[in-house]
C-alpha positions, 0 to 999 in steps of 0.5 A: 064931924068930930067922930070922923076926925077921931076916927081918921088920926087913929087911922093915920096913927096906926098906920105910923105904928105899923110902917115903922114896925115893918122897917124895923122887922126888917133891920132885925131880919138884915142883923139875922142873915149876917149874923148867920151867914158870917158863922158860915164861911162859905157865904159870900154871896149872903153875905153880900146879899144882905148889905144890897138888901141894904143899899137897895133898901136905904137903911142904915144902923145894919150889920153887915158882912161883904168883900169888896175890891180896894179903888183908892186909899185915903189920908187917915180921918183924924179929927176925934177917933181916928180911922183909916179911910179907903173906898171899896168897890164890891160886886154889885159895882157899886162902892163903900166908904170902909172907916176903920177905928185904928185907935180900938184896933190896928191898921191895914199897913200895906193897904192898896189899890187892887187889894180885897179887903172882906168885913164885918161891921155896920153898915150907914147909907149915904148917897154915894154907896153908903159906910162902913164902920164898927169894924173892930171890938168894942172895948165896953162889950155891948156892940157886936164886934167887928173886923177887916180881913186883908191878905190871911189878916184879920184886924179886929 
C-alpha cells in the first residue's frame, strides 16, 4: 500500500512539474514572438497575434506589441509612481488598459478618443481584457524597454 501511495505522489509531482514547464515554454515563445515581430516593422498582425495568444491563454508577464484605438482617456493614477491611463480597443474587439509610467517616460499630450496608439510593453491578464504596462525604458537596464507611439512620436 505504501508503494502505491508513493508511486501516486511521484506521478502527481511529475505531472505538476511538466505542466508548469509547458506554461513556461508558452510564455518564452510569446516573448520571442513579440521580440521578433517588433523588429519586423510591417508585421502588425503578428504583433496582435502574440497579444491575442496571451489574452486567450490568460497569461501575465508577457512582453507584447500591438495597436489599438483610444476609446476612453482616464485620469492619471497618482498613487506611487504616476501613470497616464487610457483604454484601447484592439482589432479583436477586446479592450486593454494602458498604464504608462509618466515618472519614467513623457506623457502623451493631446491624446484623444479615436486616436491610434501602438505599444510595446508587458501584458497582465484580467477579466476586463488586461493591462499593458512597462511602456517605458528601464533606468536600471534590467528589463526590456517598452514604448508607445502616437501621431509619429515615440514615448519611452
